[in-house]
PyMOL Python script that loads the backbone (N, CA, C, O; Angstrom):
from pymol import cmd

cmd.read_pdbstr("""\
ATOM      1  N   MET A   1      -3.238 -58.348  51.514  1.00  0.00           N
ATOM      2  CA  MET A   1      -4.116 -58.731  50.427  1.00  0.00           C
ATOM      3  C   MET A   1      -3.591 -60.030  49.803  1.00  0.00           C
ATOM      4  O   MET A   1      -2.419 -60.104  49.436  1.00  0.00           O
ATOM      5  N   PRO A   2      -4.435 -61.040  49.679  1.00  0.00           N
ATOM      6  CA  PRO A   2      -4.003 -62.299  49.063  1.00  0.00           C
ATOM      7  C   PRO A   2      -3.606 -62.092  47.601  1.00  0.00           C
ATOM      8  O   PRO A   2      -4.216 -61.309  46.873  1.00  0.00           O
ATOM      9  N   ARG A   3      -2.569 -62.816  47.200  1.00  0.00           N
ATOM     10  CA  ARG A   3      -2.028 -62.680  45.850  1.00  0.00           C
ATOM     11  C   ARG A   3      -2.242 -63.963  45.061  1.00  0.00           C
ATOM     12  O   ARG A   3      -1.988 -65.061  45.558  1.00  0.00           O
ATOM     13  N   ILE A   4      -2.712 -63.813  43.828  1.00  0.00           N
ATOM     14  CA  ILE A   4      -2.992 -64.956  42.965  1.00  0.00           C
ATOM     15  C   ILE A   4      -2.246 -64.784  41.645  1.00  0.00           C
ATOM     16  O   ILE A   4      -2.236 -63.702  41.059  1.00  0.00           O
ATOM     17  N   LEU A   5      -1.630 -65.858  41.195  1.00  0.00           N
ATOM     18  CA  LEU A   5      -1.007 -65.895  39.874  1.00  0.00           C
ATOM     19  C   LEU A   5      -1.941 -66.662  38.946  1.00  0.00           C
ATOM     20  O   LEU A   5      -2.319 -67.797  39.236  1.00  0.00           O
ATOM     21  N   VAL A   6      -2.310 -66.041  37.832  1.00  0.00           N
ATOM     22  CA  VAL A   6      -3.114 -66.695  36.800  1.00  0.00           C
ATOM     23  C   VAL A   6      -2.188 -66.996  35.632  1.00  0.00           C
ATOM     24  O   VAL A   6      -1.605 -66.085  35.043  1.00  0.00           O
ATOM     25  N   VAL A   7      -2.052 -68.285  35.295  1.00  0.00           N
ATOM     26  CA  VAL A   7      -1.230 -68.688  34.156  1.00  0.00           C
ATOM     27  C   VAL A   7      -2.191 -69.192  33.086  1.00  0.00           C
ATOM     28  O   VAL A   7      -2.706 -70.307  33.171  1.00  0.00           O
ATOM     29  N   GLU A   8      -2.422 -68.363  32.087  1.00  0.00           N
ATOM     30  CA  GLU A   8      -3.442 -68.618  31.065  1.00  0.00           C
ATOM     31  C   GLU A   8      -3.016 -67.948  29.767  1.00  0.00           C
ATOM     32  O   GLU A   8      -2.674 -66.765  29.759  1.00  0.00           O
ATOM     33  N   ASP A   9      -3.037 -68.706  28.661  1.00  0.00           N
ATOM     34  CA  ASP A   9      -2.595 -68.153  27.377  1.00  0.00           C
ATOM     35  C   ASP A   9      -3.710 -67.471  26.593  1.00  0.00           C
ATOM     36  O   ASP A   9      -3.422 -66.680  25.694  1.00  0.00           O
ATOM     37  N   GLU A  10      -4.950 -67.748  26.900  1.00  0.00           N
ATOM     38  CA  GLU A  10      -6.073 -67.079  26.226  1.00  0.00           C
ATOM     39  C   GLU A  10      -6.309 -65.738  26.914  1.00  0.00           C
ATOM     40  O   GLU A  10      -6.754 -65.687  28.061  1.00  0.00           O
ATOM     41  N   LYS A  11      -6.008 -64.661  26.206  1.00  0.00           N
ATOM     42  CA  LYS A  11      -6.048 -63.327  26.815  1.00  0.00           C
ATOM     43  C   LYS A  11      -7.421 -62.961  27.364  1.00  0.00           C
ATOM     44  O   LYS A  11      -7.517 -62.337  28.421  1.00  0.00           O
ATOM     45  N   SER A  12      -8.480 -63.340  26.660  1.00  0.00           N
ATOM     46  CA  SER A  12      -9.818 -62.982  27.142  1.00  0.00           C
ATOM     47  C   SER A  12     -10.165 -63.733  28.426  1.00  0.00           C
ATOM     48  O   SER A  12     -10.804 -63.171  29.315  1.00  0.00           O
ATOM     49  N   ILE A  13      -9.758 -64.977  28.533  1.00  0.00           N
ATOM     50  CA  ILE A  13     -10.004 -65.743  29.759  1.00  0.00           C
ATOM     51  C   ILE A  13      -9.177 -65.175  30.904  1.00  0.00           C
ATOM     52  O   ILE A  13      -9.681 -65.000  32.013  1.00  0.00           O
ATOM     53  N   ALA A  14      -7.905 -64.886  30.636  1.00  0.00           N
ATOM     54  CA  ALA A  14      -7.035 -64.322  31.669  1.00  0.00           C
ATOM     55  C   ALA A  14      -7.580 -62.980  32.154  1.00  0.00           C
ATOM     56  O   ALA A  14      -7.585 -62.705  33.354  1.00  0.00           O
ATOM     57  N   ALA A  15      -8.041 -62.145  31.219  1.00  0.00           N
ATOM     58  CA  ALA A  15      -8.580 -60.832  31.593  1.00  0.00           C
ATOM     59  C   ALA A  15      -9.847 -60.983  32.434  1.00  0.00           C
ATOM     60  O   ALA A  15     -10.042 -60.247  33.401  1.00  0.00           O
ATOM     61  N   GLY A  16     -10.703 -61.929  32.070  1.00  0.00           N
ATOM     62  CA  GLY A  16     -11.921 -62.165  32.837  1.00  0.00           C
ATOM     63  C   GLY A  16     -11.618 -62.650  34.244  1.00  0.00           C
ATOM     64  O   GLY A  16     -12.223 -62.188  35.211  1.00  0.00           O
ATOM     65  N   LEU A  17     -10.688 -63.575  34.356  1.00  0.00           N
ATOM     66  CA  LEU A  17     -10.282 -64.062  35.681  1.00  0.00           C
ATOM     67  C   LEU A  17      -9.686 -62.936  36.511  1.00  0.00           C
ATOM     68  O   LEU A  17     -10.014 -62.781  37.687  1.00  0.00           O
ATOM     69  N   GLN A  18      -8.813 -62.155  35.896  1.00  0.00           N
ATOM     70  CA  GLN A  18      -8.185 -61.058  36.612  1.00  0.00           C
ATOM     71  C   GLN A  18      -9.235 -60.053  37.090  1.00  0.00           C
ATOM     72  O   GLN A  18      -9.210 -59.629  38.246  1.00  0.00           O
ATOM     73  N   PHE A  19     -10.142 -59.678  36.217  1.00  0.00           N
ATOM     74  CA  PHE A  19     -11.178 -58.715  36.567  1.00  0.00           C
ATOM     75  C   PHE A  19     -12.007 -59.199  37.758  1.00  0.00           C
ATOM     76  O   PHE A  19     -12.215 -58.462  38.722  1.00  0.00           O
ATOM     77  N   ASN A  20     -12.473 -60.437  37.679  1.00  0.00           N
ATOM     78  CA  ASN A  20     -13.332 -60.972  38.740  1.00  0.00           C
ATOM     79  C   ASN A  20     -12.591 -61.188  40.051  1.00  0.00           C
ATOM     80  O   ASN A  20     -13.135 -60.918  41.122  1.00  0.00           O
ATOM     81  N   LEU A  21     -11.360 -61.668  39.978  1.00  0.00           N
ATOM     82  CA  LEU A  21     -10.592 -61.874  41.207  1.00  0.00           C
ATOM     83  C   LEU A  21     -10.244 -60.540  41.866  1.00  0.00           C
ATOM     84  O   LEU A  21     -10.301 -60.419  43.090  1.00  0.00           O
ATOM     85  N   GLU A  22      -9.889 -59.552  41.071  1.00  0.00           N
ATOM     86  CA  GLU A  22      -9.596 -58.233  41.632  1.00  0.00           C
ATOM     87  C   GLU A  22     -10.855 -57.611  42.241  1.00  0.00           C
ATOM     88  O   GLU A  22     -10.774 -56.917  43.254  1.00  0.00           O
ATOM     89  N   ALA A  23     -12.009 -57.855  41.632  1.00  0.00           N
ATOM     90  CA  ALA A  23     -13.267 -57.349  42.182  1.00  0.00           C
ATOM     91  C   ALA A  23     -13.563 -57.965  43.551  1.00  0.00           C
ATOM     92  O   ALA A  23     -14.263 -57.370  44.370  1.00  0.00           O
ATOM     93  N   GLU A  24     -13.028 -59.154  43.788  1.00  0.00           N
ATOM     94  CA  GLU A  24     -13.208 -59.823  45.078  1.00  0.00           C
ATOM     95  C   GLU A  24     -12.113 -59.451  46.077  1.00  0.00           C
ATOM     96  O   GLU A  24     -12.111 -59.941  47.207  1.00  0.00           O
ATOM     97  N   GLY A  25     -11.186 -58.589  45.665  1.00  0.00           N
ATOM     98  CA  GLY A  25     -10.181 -58.089  46.592  1.00  0.00           C
ATOM     99  C   GLY A  25      -8.820 -58.752  46.527  1.00  0.00           C
ATOM    100  O   GLY A  25      -7.981 -58.518  47.397  1.00  0.00           O
ATOM    101  N   PHE A  26      -8.581 -59.571  45.517  1.00  0.00           N
ATOM    102  CA  PHE A  26      -7.288 -60.221  45.373  1.00  0.00           C
ATOM    103  C   PHE A  26      -6.355 -59.355  44.527  1.00  0.00           C
ATOM    104  O   PHE A  26      -6.795 -58.606  43.654  1.00  0.00           O
ATOM    105  N   GLU A  27      -5.067 -59.476  44.805  1.00  0.00           N
ATOM    106  CA  GLU A  27      -4.054 -58.901  43.928  1.00  0.00           C
ATOM    107  C   GLU A  27      -3.719 -59.991  42.920  1.00  0.00           C
ATOM    108  O   GLU A  27      -3.401 -61.115  43.308  1.00  0.00           O
ATOM    109  N   VAL A  28      -3.786 -59.673  41.628  1.00  0.00           N
ATOM    110  CA  VAL A  28      -3.645 -60.690  40.583  1.00  0.00           C
ATOM    111  C   VAL A  28      -2.506 -60.324  39.649  1.00  0.00           C
ATOM    112  O   VAL A  28      -2.377 -59.179  39.218  1.00  0.00           O
ATOM    113  N   ARG A  29      -1.690 -61.310  39.348  1.00  0.00           N
ATOM    114  CA  ARG A  29      -0.670 -61.177  38.313  1.00  0.00           C
ATOM    115  C   ARG A  29      -0.962 -62.247  37.267  1.00  0.00           C
ATOM    116  O   ARG A  29      -1.354 -63.362  37.612  1.00  0.00           O
ATOM    117  N   VAL A  30      -0.774 -61.918  35.998  1.00  0.00           N
ATOM    118  CA  VAL A  30      -1.087 -62.833  34.897  1.00  0.00           C
ATOM    119  C   VAL A  30       0.189 -63.174  34.137  1.00  0.00           C
ATOM    120  O   VAL A  30       1.005 -62.298  33.850  1.00  0.00           O
ATOM    121  N   ALA A  31       0.353 -64.451  33.814  1.00  0.00           N
ATOM    122  CA  ALA A  31       1.444 -64.923  32.959  1.00  0.00           C
ATOM    123  C   ALA A  31       0.808 -65.693  31.798  1.00  0.00           C
ATOM    124  O   ALA A  31      -0.129 -66.465  32.002  1.00  0.00           O
ATOM    125  N   GLY A  32       1.315 -65.482  30.589  1.00  0.00           N
ATOM    126  CA  GLY A  32       0.714 -66.074  29.410  1.00  0.00           C
ATOM    127  C   GLY A  32       1.301 -67.401  28.968  1.00  0.00           C
ATOM    128  O   GLY A  32       0.773 -68.033  28.054  1.00  0.00           O
ATOM    129  N   THR A  33       2.389 -67.837  29.602  1.00  0.00           N
ATOM    130  CA  THR A  33       3.015 -69.117  29.247  1.00  0.00           C
ATOM    131  C   THR A  33       3.464 -69.823  30.524  1.00  0.00           C
ATOM    132  O   THR A  33       3.573 -69.210  31.586  1.00  0.00           O
ATOM    133  N   GLY A  34       3.719 -71.110  30.399  1.00  0.00           N
ATOM    134  CA  GLY A  34       4.240 -71.858  31.541  1.00  0.00           C
ATOM    135  C   GLY A  34       5.592 -71.334  31.987  1.00  0.00           C
ATOM    136  O   GLY A  34       5.876 -71.249  33.181  1.00  0.00           O
ATOM    137  N   GLU A  35       6.422 -70.982  31.015  1.00  0.00           N
ATOM    138  CA  GLU A  35       7.747 -70.448  31.340  1.00  0.00           C
ATOM    139  C   GLU A  35       7.626 -69.142  32.123  1.00  0.00           C
ATOM    140  O   GLU A  35       8.340 -68.931  33.104  1.00  0.00           O
ATOM    141  N   ALA A  36       6.723 -68.273  31.686  1.00  0.00           N
ATOM    142  CA  ALA A  36       6.523 -66.992  32.383  1.00  0.00           C
ATOM    143  C   ALA A  36       5.953 -67.224  33.783  1.00  0.00           C
ATOM    144  O   ALA A  36       6.298 -66.517  34.729  1.00  0.00           O
ATOM    145  N   GLY A  37       5.087 -68.211  33.900  1.00  0.00           N
ATOM    146  CA  GLY A  37       4.534 -68.541  35.217  1.00  0.00           C
ATOM    147  C   GLY A  37       5.607 -69.016  36.179  1.00  0.00           C
ATOM    148  O   GLY A  37       5.629 -68.613  37.342  1.00  0.00           O
ATOM    149  N   LEU A  38       6.498 -69.874  35.696  1.00  0.00           N
ATOM    150  CA  LEU A  38       7.601 -70.336  36.545  1.00  0.00           C
ATOM    151  C   LEU A  38       8.520 -69.183  36.926  1.00  0.00           C
ATOM    152  O   LEU A  38       8.992 -69.115  38.061  1.00  0.00           O
ATOM    153  N   ALA A  39       8.776 -68.275  35.986  1.00  0.00           N
ATOM    154  CA  ALA A  39       9.620 -67.118  36.287  1.00  0.00           C
ATOM    155  C   ALA A  39       8.976 -66.253  37.371  1.00  0.00           C
ATOM    156  O   ALA A  39       9.669 -65.735  38.247  1.00  0.00           O
ATOM    157  N   GLU A  40       7.663 -66.097  37.314  1.00  0.00           N
ATOM    158  CA  GLU A  40       6.955 -65.315  38.340  1.00  0.00           C
ATOM    159  C   GLU A  40       7.106 -65.970  39.712  1.00  0.00           C
ATOM    160  O   GLU A  40       7.294 -65.273  40.709  1.00  0.00           O
ATOM    161  N   THR A  41       7.027 -67.295  39.774  1.00  0.00           N
ATOM    162  CA  THR A  41       7.133 -67.970  41.069  1.00  0.00           C
ATOM    163  C   THR A  41       8.563 -67.968  41.587  1.00  0.00           C
ATOM    164  O   THR A  41       8.785 -68.100  42.791  1.00  0.00           O
ATOM    165  N   ASP A  42       9.538 -67.821  40.691  1.00  0.00           N
ATOM    166  CA  ASP A  42      10.934 -67.716  41.134  1.00  0.00           C
ATOM    167  C   ASP A  42      11.203 -66.369  41.789  1.00  0.00           C
ATOM    168  O   ASP A  42      12.035 -66.267  42.691  1.00  0.00           O
ATOM    169  N   SER A  43      10.496 -65.327  41.332  1.00  0.00           N
ATOM    170  CA  SER A  43      10.788 -63.978  41.811  1.00  0.00           C
ATOM    171  C   SER A  43       9.783 -63.462  42.831  1.00  0.00           C
ATOM    172  O   SER A  43       9.998 -62.399  43.415  1.00  0.00           O
ATOM    173  N   ASP A  44       8.691 -64.186  43.060  1.00  0.00           N
ATOM    174  CA  ASP A  44       7.655 -63.691  43.961  1.00  0.00           C
ATOM    175  C   ASP A  44       6.908 -64.865  44.591  1.00  0.00           C
ATOM    176  O   ASP A  44       7.032 -66.007  44.147  1.00  0.00           O
ATOM    177  N   ARG A  45       6.130 -64.564  45.634  1.00  0.00           N
ATOM    178  CA  ARG A  45       5.324 -65.591  46.306  1.00  0.00           C
ATOM    179  C   ARG A  45       3.848 -65.285  46.091  1.00  0.00           C
ATOM    180  O   ARG A  45       3.438 -64.125  46.043  1.00  0.00           O
ATOM    181  N   PHE A  46       3.068 -66.333  45.964  1.00  0.00           N
ATOM    182  CA  PHE A  46       1.630 -66.205  45.736  1.00  0.00           C
ATOM    183  C   PHE A  46       0.888 -67.099  46.717  1.00  0.00           C
ATOM    184  O   PHE A  46       1.403 -68.124  47.165  1.00  0.00           O
ATOM    185  N   ASP A  47      -0.327 -66.691  47.039  1.00  0.00           N
ATOM    186  CA  ASP A  47      -1.171 -67.491  47.922  1.00  0.00           C
ATOM    187  C   ASP A  47      -1.856 -68.616  47.162  1.00  0.00           C
ATOM    188  O   ASP A  47      -2.196 -69.648  47.741  1.00  0.00           O
ATOM    189  N   ALA A  48      -2.058 -68.417  45.858  1.00  0.00           N
ATOM    190  CA  ALA A  48      -2.691 -69.439  45.013  1.00  0.00           C
ATOM    191  C   ALA A  48      -2.270 -69.215  43.564  1.00  0.00           C
ATOM    192  O   ALA A  48      -1.888 -68.116  43.161  1.00  0.00           O
ATOM    193  N   ILE A  49      -2.356 -70.308  42.794  1.00  0.00           N
ATOM    194  CA  ILE A  49      -2.066 -70.235  41.361  1.00  0.00           C
ATOM    195  C   ILE A  49      -3.236 -70.861  40.619  1.00  0.00           C
ATOM    196  O   ILE A  49      -3.641 -71.985  40.913  1.00  0.00           O
ATOM    197  N   VAL A  50      -3.777 -70.119  39.650  1.00  0.00           N
ATOM    198  CA  VAL A  50      -4.789 -70.655  38.745  1.00  0.00           C
ATOM    199  C   VAL A  50      -4.030 -71.020  37.481  1.00  0.00           C
ATOM    200  O   VAL A  50      -3.498 -70.148  36.794  1.00  0.00           O
ATOM    201  N   LEU A  51      -3.980 -72.308  37.175  1.00  0.00           N
ATOM    202  CA  LEU A  51      -3.060 -72.808  36.158  1.00  0.00           C
ATOM    203  C   LEU A  51      -3.799 -73.541  35.046  1.00  0.00           C
ATOM    204  O   LEU A  51      -4.433 -74.568  35.289  1.00  0.00           O
ATOM    205  N   ASP A  52      -3.719 -73.021  33.838  1.00  0.00           N
ATOM    206  CA  ASP A  52      -4.251 -73.689  32.655  1.00  0.00           C
ATOM    207  C   ASP A  52      -3.346 -74.885  32.363  1.00  0.00           C
ATOM    208  O   ASP A  52      -2.123 -74.767  32.440  1.00  0.00           O
ATOM    209  N   VAL A  53      -3.932 -76.030  32.030  1.00  0.00           N
ATOM    210  CA  VAL A  53      -3.077 -77.186  31.752  1.00  0.00           C
ATOM    211  C   VAL A  53      -2.669 -77.273  30.286  1.00  0.00           C
ATOM    212  O   VAL A  53      -1.697 -77.954  29.959  1.00  0.00           O
ATOM    213  N   MET A  54      -3.390 -76.599  29.403  1.00  0.00           N
ATOM    214  CA  MET A  54      -3.075 -76.677  27.975  1.00  0.00           C
ATOM    215  C   MET A  54      -2.412 -75.378  27.519  1.00  0.00           C
ATOM    216  O   MET A  54      -3.007 -74.580  26.795  1.00  0.00           O
ATOM    217  N   LEU A  55      -1.183 -75.186  27.954  1.00  0.00           N
ATOM    218  CA  LEU A  55      -0.404 -74.009  27.605  1.00  0.00           C
ATOM    219  C   LEU A  55       0.567 -74.346  26.476  1.00  0.00           C
ATOM    220  O   LEU A  55       0.983 -75.497  26.344  1.00  0.00           O
ATOM    221  N   PRO A  56       0.931 -73.354  25.662  1.00  0.00           N
ATOM    222  CA  PRO A  56       1.981 -73.606  24.670  1.00  0.00           C
ATOM    223  C   PRO A  56       3.330 -73.749  25.367  1.00  0.00           C
ATOM    224  O   PRO A  56       3.545 -73.163  26.428  1.00  0.00           O
ATOM    225  N   GLY A  57       4.227 -74.512  24.786  1.00  0.00           N
ATOM    226  CA  GLY A  57       5.542 -74.721  25.418  1.00  0.00           C
ATOM    227  C   GLY A  57       5.398 -75.642  26.611  1.00  0.00           C
ATOM    228  O   GLY A  57       4.917 -76.767  26.476  1.00  0.00           O
ATOM    229  N   ILE A  58       5.807 -75.180  27.767  1.00  0.00           N
ATOM    230  CA  ILE A  58       5.670 -75.976  28.991  1.00  0.00           C
ATOM    231  C   ILE A  58       4.206 -75.945  29.408  1.00  0.00           C
ATOM    232  O   ILE A  58       3.670 -74.878  29.706  1.00  0.00           O
ATOM    233  N   ASP A  59       3.549 -77.114  29.432  1.00  0.00           N
ATOM    234  CA  ASP A  59       2.134 -77.139  29.797  1.00  0.00           C
ATOM    235  C   ASP A  59       1.947 -77.043  31.310  1.00  0.00           C
ATOM    236  O   ASP A  59       2.914 -77.106  32.070  1.00  0.00           O
ATOM    237  N   GLY A  60       0.715 -76.893  31.732  1.00  0.00           N
ATOM    238  CA  GLY A  60       0.400 -76.718  33.146  1.00  0.00           C
ATOM    239  C   GLY A  60       0.814 -77.885  34.012  1.00  0.00           C
ATOM    240  O   GLY A  60       1.207 -77.692  35.162  1.00  0.00           O
ATOM    241  N   PHE A  61       0.734 -79.104  33.479  1.00  0.00           N
ATOM    242  CA  PHE A  61       1.156 -80.274  34.251  1.00  0.00           C
ATOM    243  C   PHE A  61       2.652 -80.198  34.565  1.00  0.00           C
ATOM    244  O   PHE A  61       3.079 -80.512  35.676  1.00  0.00           O
ATOM    245  N   GLU A  62       3.442 -79.778  33.573  1.00  0.00           N
ATOM    246  CA  GLU A  62       4.892 -79.656  33.781  1.00  0.00           C
ATOM    247  C   GLU A  62       5.208 -78.512  34.745  1.00  0.00           C
ATOM    248  O   GLU A  62       6.127 -78.623  35.556  1.00  0.00           O
ATOM    249  N   VAL A  63       4.459 -77.425  34.660  1.00  0.00           N
ATOM    250  CA  VAL A  63       4.642 -76.321  35.616  1.00  0.00           C
ATOM    251  C   VAL A  63       4.404 -76.837  37.034  1.00  0.00           C
ATOM    252  O   VAL A  63       5.204 -76.577  37.932  1.00  0.00           O
ATOM    253  N   ALA A  64       3.320 -77.558  37.234  1.00  0.00           N
ATOM    254  CA  ALA A  64       3.010 -78.100  38.566  1.00  0.00           C
ATOM    255  C   ALA A  64       4.096 -79.062  39.033  1.00  0.00           C
ATOM    256  O   ALA A  64       4.511 -79.011  40.190  1.00  0.00           O
ATOM    257  N   ARG A  65       4.566 -79.949  38.134  1.00  0.00           N
ATOM    258  CA  ARG A  65       5.644 -80.882  38.501  1.00  0.00           C
ATOM    259  C   ARG A  65       6.907 -80.135  38.900  1.00  0.00           C
ATOM    260  O   ARG A  65       7.569 -80.494  39.874  1.00  0.00           O
ATOM    261  N   THR A  66       7.237 -79.097  38.145  1.00  0.00           N
ATOM    262  CA  THR A  66       8.440 -78.311  38.437  1.00  0.00           C
ATOM    263  C   THR A  66       8.322 -77.630  39.797  1.00  0.00           C
ATOM    264  O   THR A  66       9.266 -77.659  40.586  1.00  0.00           O
ATOM    265  N   LEU A  67       7.180 -77.023  40.076  1.00  0.00           N
ATOM    266  CA  LEU A  67       6.976 -76.367  41.366  1.00  0.00           C
ATOM    267  C   LEU A  67       7.064 -77.371  42.509  1.00  0.00           C
ATOM    268  O   LEU A  67       7.652 -77.076  43.549  1.00  0.00           O
ATOM    269  N   ARG A  68       6.485 -78.555  42.323  1.00  0.00           N
ATOM    270  CA  ARG A  68       6.552 -79.583  43.369  1.00  0.00           C
ATOM    271  C   ARG A  68       7.971 -80.085  43.571  1.00  0.00           C
ATOM    272  O   ARG A  68       8.389 -80.314  44.706  1.00  0.00           O
ATOM    273  N   SER A  69       8.720 -80.258  42.485  1.00  0.00           N
ATOM    274  CA  SER A  69      10.091 -80.759  42.621  1.00  0.00           C
ATOM    275  C   SER A  69      10.979 -79.745  43.343  1.00  0.00           C
ATOM    276  O   SER A  69      11.927 -80.119  44.033  1.00  0.00           O
ATOM    277  N   LYS A  70      10.663 -78.463  43.178  1.00  0.00           N
ATOM    278  CA  LYS A  70      11.404 -77.414  43.889  1.00  0.00           C
ATOM    279  C   LYS A  70      10.862 -77.214  45.309  1.00  0.00           C
ATOM    280  O   LYS A  70      11.388 -76.416  46.084  1.00  0.00           O
ATOM    281  N   GLN A  71       9.807 -77.954  45.626  1.00  0.00           N
ATOM    282  CA  GLN A  71       9.082 -77.777  46.888  1.00  0.00           C
ATOM    283  C   GLN A  71       8.630 -76.329  47.027  1.00  0.00           C
ATOM    284  O   GLN A  71       8.658 -75.749  48.113  1.00  0.00           O
ATOM    285  N   ASN A  72       8.216 -75.768  45.911  1.00  0.00           N
ATOM    286  CA  ASN A  72       7.713 -74.402  45.883  1.00  0.00           C
ATOM    287  C   ASN A  72       6.200 -74.486  45.875  1.00  0.00           C
ATOM    288  O   ASN A  72       5.582 -74.650  44.823  1.00  0.00           O
ATOM    289  N   TYR A  73       5.614 -74.374  47.038  1.00  0.00           N
ATOM    290  CA  TYR A  73       4.168 -74.493  47.161  1.00  0.00           C
ATOM    291  C   TYR A  73       3.519 -73.134  47.321  1.00  0.00           C
ATOM    292  O   TYR A  73       2.453 -73.009  47.924  1.00  0.00           O
ATOM    293  N   THR A  74       4.186 -72.092  46.763  1.00  0.00           N
ATOM    294  CA  THR A  74       3.693 -70.719  46.866  1.00  0.00           C
ATOM    295  C   THR A  74       2.310 -70.769  47.365  1.00  0.00           C
ATOM    296  O   THR A  74       1.677 -69.727  47.537  1.00  0.00           O
TER     297      THR A  74
END
""", "prot")
cmd.dss("prot")
cmd.show_as("cartoon", "prot")
cmd.util.cbc("prot")
cmd.orient("prot")
């Protein structure tokens, strides 16, 4: 089953994405901050990441830069 990480701080948006993606057969994990999203990618692998760019703390652009610098293309 394909795995998707959703990094989104708005709980209602994250819940909607999770609900719809799971209905399509994906396994979904949700992280509410950029830091939590990076921690998830350190401990697990994902087929895709849905990444909000306007996150509190580390924003989505910095998360993407960090993943690229680590050559972590989950």
